[in-house]
All heavy atoms as an XYZ file, in Angstrom:
762
protein
N      55.215    -36.540     96.289
C      54.450    -37.763     96.369
C      53.427    -37.737     95.267
O      52.675    -36.772     95.111
C      53.812    -37.886     97.747
C      52.972    -39.124     97.876
S      52.993    -39.838     99.490
C      54.641    -39.704    100.052
N      53.284    -38.780     94.471
C      52.301    -38.798     93.370
C      50.933    -39.187     93.934
O      50.793    -39.968     94.835
C      52.727    -39.780     92.311
O      52.765    -41.081     92.827
N      49.913    -38.610     93.285
C      48.536    -38.875     93.717
C      48.085    -40.221     93.157
O      48.444    -40.589     92.062
C      47.616    -37.770     93.233
N      47.269    -40.942     93.920
C      46.718    -42.192     93.483
C      45.300    -41.934     93.016
O      44.514    -41.310     93.713
C      46.698    -43.229     94.630
C      45.989    -44.504     94.229
C      48.116    -43.534     95.112
N      44.984    -42.397     91.826
C      43.628    -42.196     91.312
C      42.805    -43.442     91.657
O      43.150    -44.539     91.284
C      43.666    -42.029     89.775
O      44.492    -40.919     89.441
C      42.266    -41.776     89.231
N      41.729    -43.204     92.392
C      40.845    -44.301     92.786
C      39.583    -44.220     91.961
O      39.174    -43.123     91.559
C      40.581    -44.283     94.263
C      39.916    -42.997     94.747
C      39.794    -42.931     96.226
O      38.968    -43.670     96.779
O      40.509    -42.137     96.854
N      38.960    -45.373     91.738
C      37.748    -45.403     90.913
C      36.610    -44.717     91.665
O      36.401    -44.967     92.852
C      37.393    -46.844     90.572
C      36.223    -46.933     89.646
C      36.062    -48.294     89.037
C      34.926    -48.255     88.039
N      34.753    -49.535     87.382
N      35.946    -43.831     90.969
C      34.775    -43.143     91.560
C      33.540    -43.483     90.724
O      33.642    -43.747     89.529
C      35.005    -41.643     91.600
C      36.137    -41.264     92.518
C      36.042    -39.842     92.992
O      35.125    -39.104     92.683
N      36.999    -39.449     93.800
N      32.416    -43.479     91.400
C      31.133    -43.770     90.801
C      30.230    -42.585     90.961
O      30.340    -41.859     91.934
C      30.519    -45.024     91.462
C      31.449    -46.191     91.486
C      32.332    -46.420     92.558
C      31.474    -47.105     90.437
C      33.199    -47.477     92.571
C      32.338    -48.197     90.467
C      33.176    -48.381     91.509
O      34.062    -49.446     91.530
N      29.318    -42.427     90.036
C      28.383    -41.291     90.068
C      26.984    -41.769     90.438
O      26.611    -42.895     90.208
C      28.347    -40.591     88.701
C      29.648    -39.968     88.313
C      29.537    -39.334     86.966
C      30.932    -38.742     86.605
N      30.983    -38.225     85.254
N      26.208    -40.848     91.023
C      24.809    -41.133     91.266
C      24.183    -41.649     89.973
O      24.401    -41.087     88.905
C      24.085    -39.838     91.704
O      24.606    -39.405     92.951
C      22.580    -40.064     91.842
N      23.479    -42.786     90.095
C      22.841    -43.386     88.914
C      23.595    -44.555     88.337
O      23.043    -45.384     87.626
N      24.940    -44.654     88.659
C      25.712    -45.804     88.221
C      25.256    -47.052     88.972
O      24.743    -46.962     90.087
C      27.217    -45.595     88.477
C      27.893    -44.590     87.589
O      27.264    -44.173     86.578
O      29.031    -44.211     87.899
N      25.455    -48.223     88.396
C      25.121    -49.484     89.049
C      26.318    -49.951     89.880
O      27.463    -49.928     89.439
C      24.778    -50.548     87.989
O      23.676    -50.088     87.210
C      24.425    -51.874     88.632
N      26.008    -50.393     91.134
C      27.031    -50.882     92.031
C      27.541    -52.217     91.509
O      26.763    -53.157     91.281
C      26.462    -51.051     93.471
C      27.502    -51.640     94.404
C      25.962    -49.715     93.992
N      28.843    -52.355     91.298
C      29.439    -53.596     90.775
C      29.858    -54.522     91.897
O      29.864    -55.737     91.733
C      30.652    -53.221     89.928
C      30.350    -52.393     88.731
C      31.573    -51.827     88.054
O      32.707    -52.084     88.520
O      31.402    -51.129     87.022
N      30.228    -53.970     93.042
C      30.772    -54.771     94.145
C      30.096    -54.327     95.449
O      30.126    -53.148     95.811
C      32.291    -54.528     94.241
C      32.954    -55.254     95.380
C      34.439    -54.925     95.497
O      34.952    -54.099     94.695
O      35.067    -55.464     96.393
N      29.508    -55.291     96.188
C      28.859    -54.967     97.451
C      29.884    -54.450     98.436
O      31.053    -54.854     98.421
C      28.211    -56.239     98.038
O      27.192    -56.680     97.198
N      29.473    -53.533     99.303
C      30.344    -53.039    100.359
C      29.968    -51.659    100.800
O      28.913    -51.122    100.453
N      30.850    -51.047    101.598
C      30.603    -49.703    102.109
C      31.227    -48.700    101.128
O      32.339    -48.886    100.681
C      31.220    -49.524    103.482
C      30.500    -50.318    104.563
C      31.121    -50.050    105.919
C      30.417    -50.880    106.963
N      31.010    -50.683    108.308
N      30.461    -47.647    100.851
C      30.900    -46.583     99.978
C      30.760    -45.263    100.698
O      29.903    -45.115    101.570
C      30.045    -46.552     98.679
C      30.341    -47.728     97.780
C      29.729    -48.966     98.022
C      31.224    -47.629     96.736
C      29.994    -50.071     97.199
C      31.493    -48.714     95.903
C      30.899    -49.928     96.126
O      31.150    -50.990     95.342
N      31.585    -44.287    100.331
C      31.538    -42.959    100.933
C      31.349    -41.924     99.821
O      31.974    -42.044     98.759
C      32.803    -42.668    101.780
C      34.057    -42.713    100.930
C      32.677    -41.374    102.525
N      30.457    -40.963    100.058
C      30.253    -39.879     99.070
C      31.193    -38.744     99.395
O      31.854    -38.720    100.404
C      28.792    -39.433     99.036
S      28.270    -38.418    100.406
N      31.195    -37.725     98.500
C      32.130    -36.621     98.686
C      31.842    -35.832     99.944
O      32.723    -35.104    100.437
C      32.165    -35.695     97.454
C      32.731    -36.437     96.263
C      30.808    -35.113     97.146
N      30.618    -35.925    100.510
C      30.290    -35.221    101.779
C      30.766    -36.020    102.978
O      30.613    -35.567    104.117
C      28.775    -35.001    101.875
O      28.346    -34.118    100.849
N      31.281    -37.239    102.779
C      31.766    -38.068    103.869
C      30.742    -39.033    104.441
O      31.022    -39.722    105.417
N      29.545    -39.104    103.832
C      28.497    -40.027    104.323
C      28.824    -41.438    103.815
O      29.174    -41.636    102.639
C      27.131    -39.597    103.834
C      26.580    -38.427    104.593
C      26.421    -38.711    106.068
O      25.615    -39.601    106.403
O      27.031    -38.011    106.883
N      28.653    -42.404    104.709
C      28.958    -43.818    104.373
C      27.633    -44.533    104.199
O      26.706    -44.399    104.993
C      29.804    -44.454    105.498
C      31.127    -43.719    105.589
C      30.007    -45.948    105.243
C      31.961    -44.085    106.820
N      27.582    -45.379    103.166
C      26.373    -46.157    102.892
C      26.772    -47.566    102.440
O      27.673    -47.738    101.658
C      25.542    -45.468    101.794
C      24.159    -46.000    101.616
C      23.308    -44.942    100.988
C      21.878    -45.404    100.812
N      21.068    -45.389    101.964
N      26.049    -48.565    102.997
C      26.276    -49.989    102.619
C      25.430    -50.222    101.367
O      24.201    -49.987    101.375
C      25.836    -50.900    103.750
C      26.053    -52.333    103.469
C      27.431    -52.852    103.901
O      28.048    -52.255    104.802
O      27.893    -53.826    103.289
N      26.075    -50.655    100.284
C      25.361    -50.916     99.031
C      25.651    -52.339     98.560
O      26.744    -52.875     98.819
C      25.794    -49.911     97.975
C      25.473    -48.424     98.291
C      26.157    -47.498     97.321
C      23.980    -48.187     98.327
N      24.705    -52.899     97.848
C      24.816    -54.256     97.310
C      25.003    -54.221     95.814
O      24.478    -53.312     95.121
C      23.558    -55.074     97.657
C      23.243    -55.166     99.144
C      24.374    -55.798     99.923
O      24.903    -56.855     99.543
N      24.754    -55.211    101.028
N      25.711    -55.234     95.279
C      25.884    -55.320     93.826
C      24.509    -55.289     93.190
O      23.557    -55.966     93.633
C      26.615    -56.600     93.486
N      24.355    -54.487     92.112
C      23.091    -54.324     91.456
C      22.288    -53.099     91.869
O      21.393    -52.648     91.179
N      22.592    -52.589     93.096
C      21.954    -51.328     93.537
C      22.401    -50.187     92.609
O      23.383    -50.324     91.874
C      22.387    -50.968     94.964
C      21.784    -51.846     96.043
O      20.889    -52.636     95.731
O      22.245    -51.736     97.182
N      21.704    -49.095     92.703
C      22.077    -47.881     91.980
C      22.614    -46.867     92.995
O      22.020    -46.702     94.075
C      20.838    -47.313     91.247
C      21.195    -45.984     90.583
C      20.358    -48.315     90.195
N      23.736    -46.246     92.673
C      24.301    -45.259     93.568
C      23.293    -44.110     93.727
O      22.806    -43.537     92.737
C      25.638    -44.726     93.043
C      26.772    -45.687     93.243
C      27.168    -46.540     92.194
C      27.415    -45.786     94.448
C      28.187    -47.427     92.358
C      28.459    -46.667     94.642
C      28.855    -47.496     93.580
N      22.959    -43.790     94.990
C      21.973    -42.748     95.268
C      22.578    -41.336     95.252
O      23.767    -41.156     95.177
C      21.492    -43.127     96.672
C      22.705    -43.684     97.319
C      23.414    -44.443     96.224
N      21.680    -40.338     95.400
C      22.118    -38.974     95.663
C      22.785    -38.939     97.026
O      22.610    -39.862     97.835
C      20.909    -38.035     95.682
C      20.304    -37.786     94.301
O      21.000    -37.983     93.308
O      19.117    -37.411     94.262
N      23.506    -37.886     97.309
C      24.131    -37.691     98.616
C      23.056    -37.649     99.696
O      22.078    -36.894     99.549
C      24.944    -36.411     98.614
S      25.606    -35.954    100.238
N      23.193    -38.424    100.776
C      22.224    -38.402    101.847
C      22.127    -37.027    102.554
O      21.114    -36.703    103.159
C      22.718    -39.463    102.837
C      23.647    -40.312    102.064
C      24.233    -39.427    101.000
N      23.152    -36.212    102.457
C      23.156    -34.907    103.137
C      22.589    -33.819    102.220
O      21.676    -33.090    102.595
C      24.581    -34.503    103.588
C      25.075    -35.456    104.670
C      24.628    -33.066    104.104
C      26.478    -35.235    105.080
N      23.143    -33.691    101.026
C      22.779    -32.599    100.127
C      21.558    -32.926     99.262
O      20.969    -32.012     98.691
C      23.948    -32.216     99.198
O      24.208    -33.332     98.310
C      25.208    -31.872     99.998
N      21.240    -34.206     99.143
C      20.135    -34.684     98.285
C      20.426    -34.344     96.807
O      19.525    -34.264     95.980
C      18.792    -34.086     98.690
C      18.464    -34.243    100.154
C      18.318    -35.702    100.560
C      17.896    -35.765    102.009
N      18.448    -36.841    102.749
N      21.678    -34.155     96.465
C      22.129    -33.863     95.100
C      22.945    -35.012     94.547
O      23.497    -35.823     95.319
C      23.025    -32.588     95.107
C      22.357    -31.356     95.661
C      21.327    -30.788     94.747
O      21.471    -30.820     93.538
N      20.214    -30.314     95.306
N      23.084    -35.078     93.221
C      23.941    -36.082     92.598
C      25.357    -35.901     93.143
O      25.782    -34.763     93.446
C      23.910    -35.906     91.083
N      26.077    -36.977     93.295
C      27.401    -36.932     93.898
C      28.280    -38.024     93.350
O      27.850    -38.846     92.552
C      27.305    -37.056     95.439
O      28.590    -36.791     96.027
C      26.841    -38.446     95.852
N      29.503    -38.082     93.793
C      30.446    -39.153     93.475
C      30.645    -40.022     94.694
O      30.584    -39.541     95.834
C      31.806    -38.622     93.035
C      31.738    -37.943     91.680
O      30.969    -38.336     90.820
N      32.575    -36.960     91.499
N      30.816    -41.291     94.485
C      31.033    -42.300     95.536
C      32.310    -43.063     95.276
O      32.720    -43.230     94.132
C      29.859    -43.316     95.528
C      28.543    -42.724     95.894
C      27.643    -42.121     95.030
C      27.951    -42.662     97.187
N      26.542    -41.702     95.745
C      26.714    -42.015     97.059
C      28.355    -43.128     98.458
C      25.874    -41.798     98.132
C      27.497    -42.898     99.512
C      26.278    -42.245     99.347
N      32.919    -43.585     96.350
C      34.089    -44.464     96.197
C      34.008    -45.574     97.239
O      33.400    -45.403     98.304
C      35.408    -43.735     96.316
C      35.698    -43.194     97.670
C      37.117    -42.654     97.761
N      37.328    -42.088     99.077
C      37.517    -42.818    100.178
N      37.548    -44.099    100.145
N      37.653    -42.198    101.352
N      34.568    -46.723     96.909
C      34.550    -47.877     97.800
C      35.439    -47.617     98.987
O      36.520    -47.084     98.859
C      35.009    -49.135     97.043
C      34.555    -50.413     97.642
N      35.163    -50.940     98.759
C      33.572    -51.258     97.314
C      34.576    -52.068     99.083
N      33.578    -52.280     98.207
N      34.985    -47.989    100.195
C      35.704    -47.738    101.418
C      36.914    -48.653    101.581
O      37.761    -48.421    102.406
C      34.790    -47.892    102.636
C      33.694    -46.906    102.695
S      34.033    -45.361    103.542
C      34.773    -45.841    105.044
N      36.970    -49.728    100.834
C      38.063    -50.702    100.986
C      39.335    -50.234    100.283
O      40.339    -50.944    100.278
C      37.626    -52.091    100.468
C      38.515    -53.198    100.969
O      39.085    -53.060    102.086
O      38.677    -54.191    100.243
N      39.271    -49.069     99.685
C      40.429    -48.515     98.965
C      41.580    -48.251     99.950
O      41.352    -47.804    101.088
C      40.004    -47.237     98.271
C      41.123    -46.555     97.579
N      41.593    -46.981     96.328
C      41.873    -45.503     97.898
C      42.570    -46.185     95.950
N      42.753    -45.290     96.900
N      42.821    -48.510     99.535
C      43.988    -48.186    100.360
C      44.408    -46.743    100.118
O      44.325    -46.232     99.006
C      45.163    -49.094    100.012
C      45.098    -50.429    100.674
C      46.427    -51.177    100.628
O      47.390    -50.697    100.002
O      46.457    -52.249    101.234
N      44.839    -46.093    101.179
C      45.325    -44.721    101.110
C      46.782    -44.715    101.495
O      47.197    -45.428    102.383
C      44.526    -43.836    102.061
C      43.060    -43.886    101.838
N      42.422    -43.125    100.900
C      42.091    -44.674    102.358
C      41.156    -43.372    100.889
N      40.925    -44.344    101.759
N      47.583    -43.895    100.849
C      49.024    -43.803    101.078
C      49.339    -42.600    101.952
O      48.613    -41.596    101.934
C      49.772    -43.682     99.771
C      49.437    -44.777     98.730
C      50.093    -46.058     99.112
C      49.846    -47.086     97.998
N      50.099    -48.402     98.439
N      50.462    -42.702    102.668
C      50.982    -41.553    103.416
C      51.005    -40.322    102.518
O      51.446    -40.409    101.375
C      52.393    -41.880    103.934
O      52.286    -42.975    104.864
C      53.012    -40.696    104.631
N      50.501    -39.203    103.019
C      50.538    -37.963    102.309
C      49.229    -37.635    101.573
O      49.000    -36.489    101.204
N      48.340    -38.627    101.387
C      47.054    -38.352    100.714
C      46.129    -37.731    101.712
O      46.233    -37.912    102.927
C      46.430    -39.667    100.180
C      47.187    -40.264     99.032
C      46.552    -41.550     98.526
O      45.577    -42.056     99.099
O      47.094    -42.051     97.548
N      45.114    -37.005    101.205
C      44.124    -36.370    102.079
C      43.091    -37.385    102.544
O      42.628    -38.212    101.775
C      43.443    -35.227    101.333
C      42.473    -34.442    102.200
C      41.826    -33.270    101.486
O      42.435    -32.735    100.544
O      40.699    -32.924    101.839
N      42.692    -37.280    103.815
C      41.645    -38.114    104.360
C      40.294    -37.625    103.856
O      39.977    -36.440    103.998
C      41.673    -38.078    105.930
C      40.514    -38.892    106.502
C      43.020    -38.552    106.450
N      39.517    -38.512    103.237
C      38.227    -38.146    102.653
C      37.021    -38.647    103.440
O      35.899    -38.285    103.156
C      38.116    -38.618    101.190
O      38.323    -40.028    101.178
C      39.146    -37.943    100.324
N      37.267    -39.481    104.462
C      36.196    -39.977    105.320
C      36.741    -40.111    106.723
O      37.735    -40.842    106.958
C      35.646    -41.333    104.837
N      36.130    -39.440    107.685
C      36.596    -39.508    109.082
C      36.380    -40.916    109.634
O      35.418    -41.604    109.221
C      35.842    -38.509    109.959
O      36.110    -37.202    109.560
N      37.227    -41.312    110.559
C      37.057    -42.610    111.212
C      38.348    -43.256    111.600
O      39.418    -42.626    111.549
N      38.242    -44.549    111.941
C      39.395    -45.297    112.390
C      40.015    -45.990    111.159
O      39.342    -46.543    110.311
C      38.996    -46.372    113.395
C      40.217    -47.104    113.984
C      39.807    -48.178    114.949
C      39.316    -47.532    116.220
N      39.046    -48.503    117.290
N      41.350    -45.894    111.093
C      42.117    -46.511    109.987
C      43.181    -47.392    110.604
O      43.630    -47.170    111.713
C      42.785    -45.412    109.107
C      41.816    -44.667    108.267
C      41.098    -43.569    108.788
C      41.599    -45.002    106.949
C      40.203    -42.890    108.022
C      40.699    -44.313    106.163
C      39.999    -43.243    106.708
O      39.100    -42.568    105.928
N      43.609    -48.410    109.832
C      44.681    -49.293    110.261
C      45.724    -49.338    109.146
O      45.410    -49.349    107.971
C      44.165    -50.708    110.609
C      43.564    -51.385    109.399
C      45.229    -51.563    111.245
N      46.986    -49.264    109.575
C      48.085    -49.262    108.633
C      48.455    -50.705    108.243
O      48.012    -51.658    108.878
C      49.337    -48.574    109.206
O      49.936    -49.403    110.206
N      49.288    -50.851    107.216
C      49.779    -52.203    106.811
C      50.487    -52.892    107.960
O      50.511    -54.105    108.014
C      50.710    -52.079    105.621
C      49.980    -51.919    104.319
O      48.782    -52.106    104.235
N      50.717    -51.571    103.268
N      51.019    -52.099    108.893
C      51.769    -52.667    110.023
C      50.848    -52.986    111.191
O      51.299    -53.403    112.246
C      52.863    -51.693    110.488
C      53.938    -51.463    109.445
C      53.566    -50.435    108.364
O      52.507    -49.748    108.510
O      54.299    -50.334    107.381
N      49.549    -52.693    111.043
C      48.583    -52.988    112.112
C      48.376    -51.885    113.112
O      47.686    -52.060    114.121
N      48.929    -50.716    112.865
C      48.768    -49.565    113.757
C      47.459    -48.857    113.438
O      47.112    -48.640    112.278
C      49.944    -48.611    113.614
C      51.251    -49.220    113.988
C      51.292    -49.722    115.407
O      51.061    -49.011    116.340
N      51.492    -51.028    115.572
N      46.709    -48.495    114.477
C      45.426    -47.821    114.298
C      45.603    -46.307    114.539
O      46.404    -45.885    115.332
C      44.371    -48.387    115.248
C      43.992    -49.810    114.915
C      42.863    -50.333    115.782
O      42.376    -49.597    116.653
O      42.471    -51.483    115.565
N      44.760    -45.558    113.799
C      44.746    -44.094    113.976
C      43.333    -43.585    113.709
O      42.656    -44.089    112.814
C      45.719    -43.436    113.041
N      42.887    -42.654    114.516
C      41.584    -41.972    114.306
C      41.895    -40.703    113.471
O      42.644    -39.847    113.933
C      40.980    -41.604    115.656
C      39.548    -41.182    115.609
C      38.577    -42.339    115.330
O      38.837    -43.464    115.773
O      37.540    -42.063    114.710
N      41.341    -40.636    112.252
C      41.685    -39.510    111.369
C      40.401    -38.791    110.938
O      39.346    -39.397    110.819
C      42.394    -40.090    110.124
C      43.703    -40.836    110.426
C      44.253    -41.495    109.180
C      44.755    -39.892    111.016
N      40.520    -37.504    110.674
C      39.400    -36.666    110.289
C      39.540    -36.180    108.850
O      40.670    -35.995    108.347
C      39.336    -35.427    111.188
O      39.194    -35.814    112.543
N      38.390    -35.936    108.215
C      38.365    -35.378    106.869
C      39.231    -34.141    106.782
O      39.218    -33.305    107.682
C      36.929    -35.046    106.440
C      36.907    -34.260    105.153
C      36.098    -36.297    106.313
N      40.022    -34.056    105.718
C      40.877    -32.900    105.503
C      42.290    -33.035    106.045
O      43.199    -32.320    105.656
N      42.469    -34.008    106.946
C      43.821    -34.278    107.475
C      44.621    -35.053    106.422
O      44.062    -35.440    105.394
C      43.774    -35.080    108.771
C      43.030    -34.384    109.888
C      43.824    -33.173    110.369
C      43.114    -32.543    111.560
N      43.788    -31.380    112.040
N      45.852    -35.343    106.686
C      46.708    -36.101    105.788
C      47.044    -37.438    106.400
O      47.330    -37.527    107.620
C      48.000    -35.292    105.507
O      47.641    -34.051    104.964
C      48.913    -36.032    104.535
N      47.031    -38.517    105.603
C      47.444    -39.815    106.127
C      48.922    -39.743    106.554
O      49.772    -39.298    105.783
C      47.249    -40.900    105.057
C      45.802    -41.283    104.906
C      45.024    -40.724    103.895
C      45.186    -42.168    105.771
C      43.692    -41.031    103.771
C      43.841    -42.487    105.653
C      43.094    -41.908    104.662
N      49.188    -40.168    107.797
C      50.556    -40.043    108.323
C      51.471    -41.192    107.938
O      51.040    -42.169    107.363
C      50.292    -40.072    109.848
C      49.101    -40.946    109.964
C      48.237    -40.681    108.774
N      52.718    -41.057    108.312
C      53.682    -42.145    108.191
C      53.348    -43.158    109.265
O      52.537    -42.906    110.162
C      55.147    -41.630    108.389
C      55.531    -40.691    107.266
C      55.342    -41.007    109.737
N      53.937    -44.325    109.210
C      53.711    -45.360    110.202
C      54.178    -44.834    111.557
O      55.273    -44.322    111.703
C      54.509    -46.625    109.858
S      54.422    -47.895    111.134
N      53.315    -44.968    112.594
C      53.674    -44.453    113.932
C      54.896    -45.156    114.562
O      55.556    -44.580    115.409
C      52.430    -44.742    114.779
C      51.319    -44.963    113.804
C      51.938    -45.454    112.562
N      55.203    -46.377    114.089
C      56.342    -47.123    114.651
C      57.599    -46.902    113.861
O      58.646    -46.537    114.415
C      55.997    -48.616    114.741
C      54.908    -48.827    115.755
C      57.226    -49.426    115.116
C      54.412    -50.249    115.887
N      57.529    -47.124    112.524
C      58.755    -47.069    111.727
C      59.073    -45.660    111.236
O      60.212    -45.376    110.882
C      58.598    -47.988    110.482
O      57.649    -47.417    109.559
N      58.067    -44.777    111.190
C      58.294    -43.395    110.687
C      58.398    -43.380    109.176
O      58.753    -42.364    108.600
N      58.056    -44.501    108.485
C      58.144    -44.568    107.032
C      56.759    -44.517    106.424
O      55.756    -44.769    107.070
C      58.866    -45.864    106.613
C      60.292    -45.925    107.103
C      60.975    -47.188    106.638
C      62.407    -47.210    107.141
N      63.087    -48.405    106.731
N      56.733    -44.197    105.105
C      55.464    -44.204    104.368
C      54.791    -45.561    104.495
O      55.472    -46.597    104.549
C      55.714    -43.890    102.885
C      56.101    -42.427    102.632
O      56.095    -41.640    103.603
O      56.423    -42.102    101.479
N      53.465    -45.547    104.486
C      52.692    -46.792    104.627
C      51.358    -46.635    103.902
O      51.051    -45.562    103.397
C      52.477    -47.165    106.110
O      51.942    -48.469    106.196
C      51.584    -46.190    106.839
N      50.547    -47.688    103.924
C      49.204    -47.667    103.389
C      48.224    -47.783    104.555
O      48.508    -48.436    105.547
C      48.999    -48.800    102.418
O      49.810    -48.670    101.286
N      47.033    -47.166    104.410
C      46.017    -47.162    105.419
C      44.676    -47.645    104.824
O      44.400    -47.346    103.665
C      45.808    -45.754    105.972
C      47.010    -45.238    106.675
C      48.052    -44.553    106.118
C      47.301    -45.312    108.063
N      48.970    -44.207    107.092
C      48.528    -44.666    108.310
C      46.608    -45.895    109.146
C      49.085    -44.570    109.559
C      47.193    -45.794    110.412
C      48.408    -45.131    110.594
N      43.890    -48.382    105.599
C      42.540    -48.795    105.233
C      41.545    -48.410    106.311
O      41.864    -48.485    107.486
C      42.471    -50.328    105.064
C      42.970    -50.822    103.729
C      42.583    -52.252    103.514
C      42.880    -52.666    102.104
N      42.381    -53.972    101.778
N      40.383    -48.002    105.888
C      39.301    -47.638    106.827
C      38.776    -48.923    107.437
O      38.597    -49.914    106.763
C      38.189    -46.945    106.001
C      37.305    -46.072    106.833
N      36.167    -46.492    107.370
C      37.434    -44.771    107.161
C      35.571    -45.493    108.017
N      36.343    -44.427    107.887
N      38.535    -48.905    108.750
C      37.989    -50.098    109.438
C      36.655    -49.758    110.062
O      36.311    -48.658    110.288
C      38.957    -50.658    110.499
C      40.147    -51.246    109.840
C      39.342    -49.592    111.513
């Protein structure tokens, strides 16, 4: 399975799109367009951030714990470090979004 490269932002970058973002430590923060990406709330160090609305494919690593929904509408509670599963109904590869 090929890896999907998602856009990442660094501490100090300007937020282009309002929404929820997650840092590499798994902390979620609501940011508004024009804000500046902060240091990690846990480590207080510069970090990378990514938008939570990103889609994840079967086989990718879970980078933020929480509830996800598949393209087919199936929900799953997933933890950091786990792998996004196949669709619970069809058994085929699918996409997941954090809810």
